[in-house]
N, C-alpha and C positions, 0 to 999 in steps of 0.2 A: 677600414671596413672590409669584411671578408666578401669576396666576389662569389656570386651564386654559381654553383656548378650545374649546368643544364642536364647532365646525364646522371648525377648522383641519385641513387635510388631506383634507377631504371631496371637494373637486373633483378632487384627485389620485386618490383611491380610485375615484371614479366613472369617471374616464378610464381607469385601469388595468383596471377590471372590464369596460368596454365594448370596449377594444381587445385585452384579453388579453395585454398586453405593457407592461412598464415603459418600454422605449425608445419605443414608439409613443405611449404616454400622455405621456411627457416631451416628445416632438416636438410633440404637439397643444398642450400647455400652454406651450411655450417655455422649459422648464427642463431641467436635466441629469437623466439616469437616476438618478444617486446622490441628487439632491435629491428625486426622486419616491419613491425607496425609503425615504429618511429620513422623509418626510412620512407614509408609510403606517405605518412603525414607531411614530411618535409617536401616530398616531391609534389604533392597536391598543393601545398602552400606556394611553392615556386610557380606552378602552372596557374594557380588561381581558381581551380575548380575541382570538385571531387572526381576521382577516377573509379572508386569502388563504393558499392553499397555494402554495409556491414550489418550483420545481425548476430544474435547469439548462436545461431545454427549454421549460417552460410555467408559466403562472400560472393558478390556478383559485380559485373562491370556496369558502370553507367554508360550512356551513349557516347560521351566524350572518351571514357575509358576504353570502349571498344575500338573507336577510331585511333586512339593513341597506341593501343596494343598492335594494331595492324601495321603501324609505321615503326614502332619501337622494336618489336621482336625481330624482324629481319635485320634492322640496323645493328642491334645488339649481337646477333649471330655473326654478322660480318666483322664487327670489331673483335669478337673472340677469335674468329678464324685468322684475322690479320695478325693478332698477337701470337697465336700458335704458329703461324707461318714464320714470323720473325724469329720466334724462339727456336723453331726447328732448324732454321738456317745457321743458328749459332751452335748447334749441338744436336743431341738426340731428342726425340719427341718427349714431351713432358705434360704435366697437368692431369686432371681427373679423367677417369674412364669408368663409367658406371654401366654394368651389364646385368641383365636378368635372364634366367634360364630355368627349365625344369630340372628335376633331380637326375633323370637318366643321362642326358648328355653331360651334365656336370661330372657325375661319377665316372662315366665311361671315357670321355674325351678331354674335357676342359680343365679339370683339376690339375692334371700334370702339365698341361699346356700353359696354364696361368703361372705356374712356378717358373717354367722356362722363359716365359715372356717377361716376367718381372725381373729375372736375372739379366735378360738382354736389354730391358728398358727400365732401369731402376728409378728414373725420374717420373714415370707414369704412376699416378695415384689410383690404384684399382679399388673399386667397390663392387662387390658381387652380391646379387640377391638370387637365392635358389628357392623357388616356390612353384607350386602346382598350378595356381590360378593364372589365367591369361590376363595381362595388364596392358594398359595404354602406355607405351614407353615414352611418348611425348609428354603426356600429362604428368607422369610420375618422374620425369626428368632423367630417364636413362638414355645413354648414347646408342645402345644397341641391345638386341636380345637374341636368343637362340630358340628356334622352334622347328618342329617337323613340318614338312611341306603342306600337309592338310590343315594346318592351323595358321598359315600366313595370311596377313591382310594384303589386299590387292595393291594398295598404294605404297607398299614398302619396297625398297631396294633389297634384294635377297642374294646372298653369296653362298653357294653350296659349300658345306664343310665336311660332310660325311655322306657316303652313298647309302642306298637303301639297305636295310638290315632286317632282323627278325626278332620277335619275342617268342619265348617258349614257356610251356606250362611246367611248373615244378612244385614239389612238396617235400616235406621232411621224410626221411625213411620211417621214422616212428609213426607219423600220421598214416602213411600208406600201409604199414604193417598192421595197424589196428582196423583197417577198412579194406573193402574189396577194391583192388586197383582198377581204375577205369580202363576199359578195353576199346570203347568207341566214344565219340564226343557226347552222345546223349547220356552216358553214364555220369558225366560231370554234374548233371542236375541233382544227383543224389549226394553230392559232396559239399563240404564247406568251402567257400571261396573268399579270397582277399581281393577286393576290387576297388575301383575308383568311380567317383561321380563326376559327370561332365560339368565344368564350370560355366558352360554356355547354356545347355538344356536343362540341367538339374537332374538328369536321368543317370542311372547307373550305366556305365559304359560296358557293353557286352564284349565277350571275347570273339573275335573274328578269326577263325581257324581255317587254314588251308592245307590240303594234302593233294599233291598233283593238281588236277583240274577241278577238284571239289572244294567248295567253300561253305562253311556253316557258321552261324552265330549262336553263341551259348551264353545265357545269363542265369547262373545257378541261383536259386531262390534263397539259399542259406548263405548270404554274403555279408562279410564284415567290410565296411567302407573305410578305407584308409587312403588319404590323398598323397602322402609322402612315400616315394618309392623305397627309400632306405628302411622306413618303418614297415612297409609291406613285406619286404624280404626278411627283416628281422623276425616279424611275427610268424612268417612261414617257416623259418628255420626252427622256431620254437614249437611248431606243430599245429598252428591255428587252422591251416587249410591249404588250398592250392592257389597259386598266384601265377600270373603271366608277367614275365620280366624279360628285358632285353638280354639276349643270349650271352653277349660279351660281359655283361655286368655280373652274372651269376656263374661264370665259367669256373672261377676258383672254388666256389662253394660246391659245385658239382664234383670237381676233382677231389675235394676234401671229403666227399660223401656226406656233407651236411644237408644237401638237397639232392633229389632224384628227379629225372625227367618223368613227366606224365604224358601219355600219348606221344611218344617220340616221333612218330611219323607226321604229326601235325605241328604247325607253327603259325604265328601271326606276323604278317609283313609290317615293317615300320617304314614310314616315309623317309625320304632323304632329309638330312638335317641342314638347316640354313642359319647363317648369321644375317639378321635383318636390321635395317635402320631407315629413317624417313627419307633421306635424299643424299645423293653424292655431294651436293653443294654444301651440306652441313657436316661433312666429315671433319673431325678434328685430326690433328697430326697423330695423336695417340690412337684414335680409331683406325686411321689408315695403316698405321704400323701393326695393329692387332689383326686387321684383315689380311695383310700380307703375311703375317706370321702364321696364321691358321692355314693359309693356302700352301705354305711350305712344309707343313707337317704331314707325317704319314700316321694313319690310325689303325686300330685293331681290325682284323678281318670282319667283314660285314656279317658273315654267317658261320655257324659252327660246323 
């Protein structure tokens, strides 16, 4: 008779509880939703009581499930850390490392770093999500993320990656040739703009421009909303309008004269960039290696 394994299915249960979804949990664990559902059923049968309430639209914890999660999640984390520590002693860090970040730091800093990191640590299984929206890295199962300082949650451990920098206004030469070139910030109100909507407030994010001690906020009324930075820049190169983009990212496009500065005396400050994660106690060997790797890198100049 096969002996019952008291921890079989626990990882699946924790993933379902954290994501609130069998499909999302299955995606995180690399299994099918049906396999995840079967694992939970087996765990509930062994425990002798339901841990989850299921409906066609949602999954929620029972009272017993809530108590079980509070005990199981830390224990599972400790088991994973113990396994990673043991593996690390026998060689290089290994295992999955899931990261999420906006487009700007990915293009500017992280893409090249990831290639070098993968060469240095080939046993680490990288999974990268590049997206504009702010997500809950714990619920979505990411080990860490990158954000600018003004978007950090207070309960996160934050490691500085790159110093403060700036964004500049640019447009294609063809766009500027067909229109009056802005001379002062208020002239921007007469131009088409490529802008982004806040994922928190739902409002269009204005341009905050600085020149010496003067600061102004401009929100051109004729704005096309594009949330992906690469797409914003591509549309600007094609002549759609004016965009504010990190200076280092569009440096080559300026040199190639595919873009031109608009109001070159004005720029927008960008916050310091941080790698963030829930707690130092939950760092995997792969994450610790990545943190150390980032700290050892030198990046592009912060300002043009």
